[in-house]
Structure formats: C-alpha cells, structure tokens
N, C-alpha and C positions, 0 to 999 in steps of 0.2 A: 802279630795281631791274632788273638785267639777267638774262635767261633763259640758262640754260646746261644743255645736255643731256650725258648720259654722264658725270656727275660721279662721281669715285671716292669712295665713301662712307667707307671706313675711316679715312683721315686726318682727315676732318671729325669723325667720332665720337671718335677719339683725342684731337683738340684740345679738344673740349668736355669729355670725361671728365677729362683731365689738368687743365684749367683749374679745374674745379669741385672735384675732389679736392684739388688743391694749396691752393686757397683755404680749404677746411675744415681741412686739416691745419695751415695757418698759424695759424688761429684757435685750434685746440687747443693748439698749441705756446705761444701767448701767454697764454691764459686758462684752459686746462684743468688738471685735477688728477686723480690716480689715486683720490682719495677719493670714494666714492659720495656722491650729493647728493639730499637731500629725499625724493622718492617712492621712490627706489631702496632705502632702508632698510626700507620697509614691503613694497613689491611684490616685491623680490628678497631682501633679507636676512631679514626676519621670515617672510614667507609661502612662500619657496622654499628658500633656502640652509640655514636652520636645520633644517627637516624633512629635507632631503637629507643633511645632515651627521649627523643623528640616526638616519638609516635609516628614517624614517617617511613619506617623501614618497610621495604617491598621485597617480594621474593627475588626480583631481578638483581637486588643489591648483593645477593650471595654470589652472583656470577660476574660481578664487575672484575675486570682484568686487574691484576696486580703484578707488575713486572711482566713475566711471560706466563703467568699462571692464573687459572680460574680455581681458586682454592675454596671450593664450596664445602667440602668435608671439614676443612680446618675452621672455616668461619662458623659453620653450624655447631661444632663442638665448643668453640670459643663462646658463642652466645649462650649455649646451654649451661656452661659452667658459670657464666656471669649471672644468669637468671637464678640458678640454684644457690650460688655463693653470695650474690648481692655486692660483689666487690671484684675489681679487676686485679687479679693476682697472677703474675707470670709464672709462679712456681707450680700452679695447677696444670698448666700446659706441660711443664717439665715432667711432673709426676706421671701425667698421662702418656707422654712420650716414653718414659721409662717402662711403664707397664706394657705398652705396645711392643717395645723392643724385646722385653723379656718373653712376651707371648710369641713373638716371631721366632726367637731362638728355640723356644720349646716346641713350636710347631715344626720347625725344620728338623729338630731331633726326632720327633714322632714320624716325620716322613722318611727319615733315614732308617728308623726302626722297621717300618713297613717294607721298604725296598730291600733292606739287608736281611729280611726274614728273622728279625729279633736277634741279630748277631752284631758283634763289634760295637756295642753301645758305649762302652767305656771310651774308646778312641774317638768316636764321633761326638759324643757329648762333651768331652774335654775340649775338643777343637771348637765347638760352638760356644761353650762358656768363655773360653779365652778370647776368641775373636770379638764377641759381642761385649765383653766386660772391659777390655783394655780401653784406656781413655783416648784412643786415637781419634774419636769423633766427639771430643768434649764440647765443641762449639754448638753442635746441635742439642746436646744434653742440657746446656744451661741457657739456651736462647728462647725459652718459652715454647709455645705451640708451633712446631714446624712440620712440614709435610713429608720430609725424607723417610721418617720411620713408618708413617702410614703408607707411603708409596711402596716401600719394600714389603710390608705386610700384605697389601692388596695384590701385588705382583706374585708373591709366593702362593697365595690362595688361588689366583687365576691359573698359574702354571700347574699346580697340583691337581685341582679338580677338573680343569678343562682337558688335560692330557690323559687323565686316568678314568674318565667317565664317558659314557655315550651321550650324544646330544639330547638335551631336554629332560634328562633324568634329574632328580633333586640335587645330587652332588654337582652335576654340570651347571645347573642353574645358579648354585652358590658360586661356582667359579666365574660365571658370566657376571654376577653381581659384583664380585671382587674386581673384575676387569673394568666394569662401569665406574665403580667408586674410585679406582685409580685414575680414570679419565678426568674426574672432577676434583682431584687432589693437587696435582702439579701439572705443569705443561707437558711433561714427557709421560704422563699417565697412560696414554694410548699405547705405549710400548708393551704393556701387559697383553693386550689383545694381539698386537703385532708379533710378539714372540711365539704365541701359540699358533698363529697363522704360519710362522716359519716352521714349526714342528709338523704341521699338517702337510706343508709343501715337502718337507723331508720324507714323510711317509710315502708320498707319491714317487719321489726320487728313488727311495730304497725298496719300492714295491711292497710296502707294508700298509698301504691305504685300504680303507673300507669306503669305496667311492660314495655310496649314498650317504653314509653317516658323516664323512668328512666334508662333503659338499654342503650338507645341511649346516654343519658347524661353521664353515666358511661364510655361508650366507648370513649368519648372525654376527660373526666377529668382524668381517670386512667393513660393514657400515660403522661399527664402533671405532675401529682404527682410523677410518677415513674422517669421521667426525672430529676425533682428537687432533688429526693432522690439520684440518682446516680451522679449528678453533684457536690454534696457537697464534701468538702475536709477538713481535719483537719490541721490547721496551725501548723508549727513546734513550739514546746515548749508549745502548748496549752493543752497537755495531763495533765499537772499539775493542770489544772482547773477542771478536772473531778472528780466525787465522787469516793470513794474507794469501796463502797458497794451499794447494792440495797436499803438497809435501809436508808443510807445517801441520796441517790437520792430521795426516797419517801419523806423524811423529808424536803428536800430543795424544792421539788415540792409543798408540802402543805404550806410551808412558803411563797412561791411566790403567791399561790392562795389566801392566807390570806391578801394580800395587801388591805388597808394600814397598817394592823396590822401584818407586816411581821416577827416580832420577836416571834410570838406565832402561831405555826402550826395549833392547833385545831381551831383557828379562821376562817380557811378556810371553815369550815362547816357553820358558820354564814354568811360569805361573799357570799357564793354561794347557800344558802338556797333557795332564790327565783327561781333561774334557775333550781335547783333540783326539786322543786315543779312543775314548768312548764313542766319539762321532764316527771314527773309522770302523770300529767294531759294529756299530748300529748299521752302517751303510753296507758293509760287505759280508757280515755273518748273519744270514737271514734265517732266524728262527723265532719261535714265539716268545722267547725270554727277552728279546730286545725291547719289547714294549715298555718294560719297567724303566728303561733308560731315558724315556722321553721327557720325564720331569726334569732330570738333570740338564738335558740339552735345551729344554725350553727356558728354564730359569737362568741357565748360563747365557743363553742368547739375550735374555732381557738385560742382564748385567752388562754385556758387551754393547748393547744399544745405548744404555745409559752412559757408558764410557765414551761412546762416539758423540753423543749429544753434549756431554760435558766438554769434550775436546773442541767442539764447534762453537758452543755458546760461551765458554769460559776458557778460551785458549791462554795457556800460560798461567792459569790460576788454579791452584789445587789447595783448597782450604780444608781444615779438619772436618767440616760438615760433609764434605764429599766422600769421606771415608765410610759413611753410613752405607752407601751403595757399593763402593769399590771393594770394601773388605769382605763382602759376601762371596767374592770369588774363591776365597780360601775354603770355607766349608763345602762349597759346590764342587770344587776340584778334588777335595779330599774324599767326598762321597763317591765321585767318579772312580777314584783309585780303589776304594773299598769294594765297589761293585765289580771292577775288573779283576781284582784279586780272587774273587769267588766265582769267576766265570770259567766253567770247565770246557766251554766250547772253543776257547782260544787255542791256537797251536802251542805245542809244548815249549818251543823256544820263547814264545811271548810270556807264558806263565812263569818261566824261569827268570825272565828279565824284569818282571814287574816288581819284585821285592827291591831290586836295586833302584828302580824308578821311584818307589815309595821313599826309600832312605834319602835319595837326592832331593826329592821334592820337599820332604819334611825338613831337611836342613835349610833349604831355601826359605820356606815359610817361617820356620822358627827364627832364623836370623833376621828376616824382614820384620817380623812382629817385634822382636827385641829392639831393633833400630827405631821402628816407628813409635814405640811406646816409651822410649827413654824420656828423661826429664824435660826435654824440650817442649812437649805438648802441654805438660802441667805448668811449665814456666809461662807459656802463653796464657793459660787459664788464670794464673796468678796475676799477670798484668791486666787481664780483662777484669778481674775482680776489683783491682784498684780503680780502673775506669768506672766501674759500676758505683763504687763508693762516692766518687766525685760527681757522678750523674745524680745520685740521690741528694747530695748536698746542693747542687745547682738547681734541681727541680724544686726542692724544699724552699730554697731562698726565693725562687720566682713565685711560688704559691703564697708566700708570706708577704712579698712586696709588690707583686705584679709588675716588676721592673724587668723588661726584656734584656737589660744588660747583664742580668744573672745568667742568661743563656748565650749571649753573644761573645765573640772573640775568645772562645774556649778551645783548648786543644782537641784534636780529633778524638771522638769517642768519650769526651768528658761531658757531653750531653747525649741523651739516649736516642736522638734523631738528628740526621745531618743538617736539617734546616731549622734554625732558631725561630724564625717567623712562623713556620707551619706548626712547630711544636707548641709555641705560645698560643696559637689559635686553638689548638686542641685543649690545652690546659686551662684556657679561659672559659671553656664551656662549663656552665654551673653544674649540670647534671653529671658530666664526666668527672669533674673535680671531686665530687662526693664519693665516687667509687674507686678512687685511687688508693693504693695500699697505705697503711699507717707509716711506712718508712719515709714517705714524703708528705703525707697528710695526716698529722697527728690527731685530727678530729674524727677520722673515720674509724669504724670498728671492724674487726676481722669477721669475715663470714664463716659459716660452718665448715666449708671445705678448706678454707685457709687454716682454721684451727686444727683440722685433721692433718693437714700437711705439716704444721708445726710439730706434731707428735711423730709423724711417720718419717720425715726426712732425716732427723738425727739418728735413726735406727739403721741407716744404710750399711754401715760397716758390719754390724751384727748380722744383718740379713745376708750380706755377701759371704761372711764367714760361715754361716749355717749352710748356705748353698754349696760352697766348695767342700765343706766338711762332709756333707751328704754325698757329694760326687766322689770323694775319695773312698768313703765307706762302700759305696756301690761298686766302684772300680775294683777294690780289693776283694769284694765278694765274688765278682765275675772272674777275677784272676784265680781265686782259690777253687771255684767251681770248674774252671777250665783244666786245672792241673790235678784235682783230686776226685772229681766225679767220674766214675767209670762210664764208658760208652754203653748206651742201652739203659742207663738209669737216670735219664732226664738231662744228660749233658753230653758234650762231645769234646774230646781233647784234641 
C-alpha cells in the first residue's frame, strides 16, 4: 500500500458515489416494483397516508409505534415524496435509499482521507465501493423506503462529528443532530449516542479525557440514549425471535460479528482483529495521535451494538437486509489496519507483523465477500421479483372486481401484505386507491418524481460502470505517482 500526499479528494468521492449509486439502481431496475411491499402498507398506507388523505393526520401519528420502531424520519420522507409526486410509488423510496447509501460510502471515504492524511485512497475507496456495491443487501435495496440506510448514515455522522469536535461547536451540534435523527429512525437508533458515550468512557479509562468537556458532552448524550432506551417496545409475537439462553445469545452475536463468514462464530476474532489491535494501541500507547482513532472505535462499537441487538431480537434470523449494518465492519476494520500501518509509535516487532496481518485479513475479507455475493443472493432476488409480479396481478384483480378472494388463499408473498383482510381494507379506501401506481391501477397517472425515476433507474449499469472506471483511473494515477514522483516534488515513494 503506497502513501500519497496531496490527493485530490473530489474525483475519489465521485467514483465511490457513482459506483454505489449505479449498483443500487441496477438492482432496482432488475428486481424492483412501484407496488408497496409488506410493512409499507401498515407504516405508510394505514398509519400515514389514509389519515393524510382524510384530513385527520396529527403530529403524533408520525410517532406511532411500528413493530419495535418509531420511524419518524421514514414517515416524514414518505409523506413528502407523496405530496410532491401525488402518487404512492415504492421506487422513490428505493432511489432515495440508493442515494443515501452512496452518500454514506462517499462520506466514509472522506473520513478515511482525513484520518489517513490524504494517503492510501485507492485501497480504501476500492474497499468502500465493493462493500457497498455488492448485492449482499439486495432486500433493503428493493423494499422501498427502509430505515437501515438512514440509520447507518446518522450513526456515521454522530461518530465522526461527536468524537472529533468539542461540545457545542457547530460540528458537534451536527453530530448531536445526527444522533437525534437516528433515535427517531429505528428502534436501535439510540446506539449512535451510546457508542459515543462508550468512546468518552474509554477516554477516561485511557487517561485521555478532558473532564470538563467530556462531562458536558455526557450531560447531553446520556438523556438522548436513555430516551431511546425507554422508547423501545417489543412487538406482539416477536418474543419467539429471542434466544432461549445467554449462551445462544453470545453465539448469535459472534456469528453476526463474523460477517461475511456468518456461519462460523470464531471467525469474528479474525474479522475484528484490526479494531481490537487499534483498541489496544489507543489504551496503552498514550500520545496525542491516538485521538484520531476514536472515530474508528466509536463507529466500530456502534456496529457491535447493532450486531448484539440483532442477535437478541432476531435470533437465528440473518436476512440480506441485515447486511446493510453488518457489512460496515469491513471498511471500519480495514481503516483500522491502514491507520496502524502508518503508526510509527508502535514497537518494531508490531510494525513488522502488521503486513502479515493485513494479508491474512484481506484474504479473509475477500473470500467472505466472494462467498456472500455469489449467485445465491441474486437468485433470491429473482424469486422475489416473481412474487412481486404475482402481487401486482392479484392486487390489480382485486381493484377491478372488489372480490377479496383475489387476495385470499394465495401462496406466501403472492400478495404484498400478510393479511388479506387488512390489505383489502386499505385498498378499498377511495383516496388511497387513486394514488396507487399504474402497475395496479391503470387509471392513475405517474407523478413527476415517478417519471424521473423511469428515466434514472435504467441508467444504473452505465452509472456504475462510470464510477468504477473513474476509480480505476484514479488508482492508476496514484500508483504512477507513488512510483515515479520523486520525494520532495509533491509525492512520496
């Protein structure tokens, strides 16, 4: 891995953004549908759109519990897109998710650029582009407006701005806002504040604390984390998803941490070895340089908390949508390795051993990504697309005949909501029927945002190719500069 100073950041960020955005758009084009799916009928249709169309929507309706979540941000964005578009089109949420994911990958690349002092951008950006672009989380990509992508984006902002800024400065306030928005995005949103509290506690443990500033930060973040903890609720019937014992919980937690080798719990030790080494370096090598490691430790702690919550609330269940969070462990641990490789304060034996650690960890990550992104996940997406086609046929038939038998006695996932009776109740609402997409209601007209989505989504492959092509060009440029620019003339070999 070659060092390179004075790297121009914008082309790097553009390459990562385009590669990720294009990959998501390509998935939407292949497997998406304008028809809302599953939780959208309850969280958006029943709890939000019908009150809005009836003129009875109240601010408290945005906070109504859905499963374990108070998805205020999700609902606000859903209502905004409906108002602008005039039509309920699930693809708009998918495109918004794609843009948020691409922005998250670009922001993480920018954070690496800052921490690595403008070096090693080729390695880090390639890692980010691959992890975010591979279809391991296809389910979240084609399920409309979901909170996982927003949750990750808000946690990233909280970890960066709250650990790198003094309390109450503008950047710190932005981090606090990110932590608050995470709180009202999903049930585990308060982990953003909790992870930063963990970093502050680590400062005291490692004698790196600034007591007055850190106590002031704790005074703001602790109520936020406590509010999120007491706001959570367990959905009826979800007790069956919880582990029966502490041993089972720990095993599921380790399997989650081992992503992408989720079938082998001991692999968690390999997956998180870089972050563990960075933690030990922070704790025992006490110098001013260690402060820049706090972002990696904070964001890594957030991922670990999410893995623990997933093990507790969804024991034995690991769907592709969960990879949105778990896959973030790869760029975080890779960033930890890159930081350690440049750390001159480490003992000589440690610096000599780190390249071997890098090679072993890269082999683990590469093999795991290859296994996780094999044809199996896209085969699942293809089956899901077949279900969507049958859902469209069945909903269209019901809207034509008003005969509930069009929705009853169907195979699982052949109607877009598990209860035919509740789905029929929503579909019979005259105002909501008018805003359904043309794929089921031929009398409706596409809104302006839907027409824009029609033009944008088919460009996914071209956008992805442009992003990866730019990434290759920038990587070759950095490689050439590393080998051919003489020291003292703007580069370092």
